[in-house]
N, C-alpha and C positions, 0 to 999 in steps of 0.2 A: 388233182391234188388239192384238196381243200385245206385252207389254213384254218385251224380250229382254235388257235390262240395266238395273240400278239402281246408280248410283254417285254419291256425294257429293250426294245429294238429287235428282239428275236421273233422269228415266225416259226410256229410249231404246226406241223402238217402230217398228213397221211398220204400214201400213194395207193391208188386203187389196186395196183398189181400186188400189193403186199398181204392180201387177204389170207393166204395160206400160212403166213408167219405168225408167231406169237405177238401179242399187242406191243407196239413200239411207236415211237414218234421220231420224225425227222425234224431237225432244227436248222434254220438258216439265218444268216445275217451277212449281207453283202455276198461275197464269194465263198464264205466259210460255210461248212455243213457238218453236221454230226447226226448220229442215229443212237437213240437210247431205247433199250428194252424197258418196258413198264412193269413186267411181272417176271419172276416172282418178286424181284426187287428192282429198283431203278438202277440200271447198269449201262455204262457206255459201251456201245458195240463198235462204232467207227467214228473217226474224227478226220476232218480235212480242213485244217487251218486255224481252229480255235486254240487259244493258249490255255494252259492249265487253270488260271483264275477264271476265265470265261466258262470253261467246262464246269467248274465248281458252281458258278452262278446259275448256269442252265440247269444243273442237277437240283439245286435248291428250288428253282421255279417249278420243275417237274414234280418234286416231292410236295410242294405247296398245292399244286393243281392236279394231283394224281387222280382223285375221284372224277373230276371233270374230264380229264383226258381219257380215262377208261370208259366212262359213259359215252363220250364222243366216238371212241373206237368202236364200241359195241353198236351204237346207232348207225355209224357209217357202213359197217360191214354186216349189219342186219343180224346181230347176235343177241 
């Protein structure tokens, strides 16, 4: 599970077992975790522990870094 981005205390990562799914990113901070789809739009798929304001901040980061995250996804999964 490579961490592809660290920003504002959040770790953004991919799981190698997720290759069959559409592009997405897992986000962790402490014991909290969330999963966001990257396409066709950034969208929360699941949340475990983050408060609404944290999810809004994470979504803003993802939108800011969407090109980098998609490039990293494609490189990691060989697409």
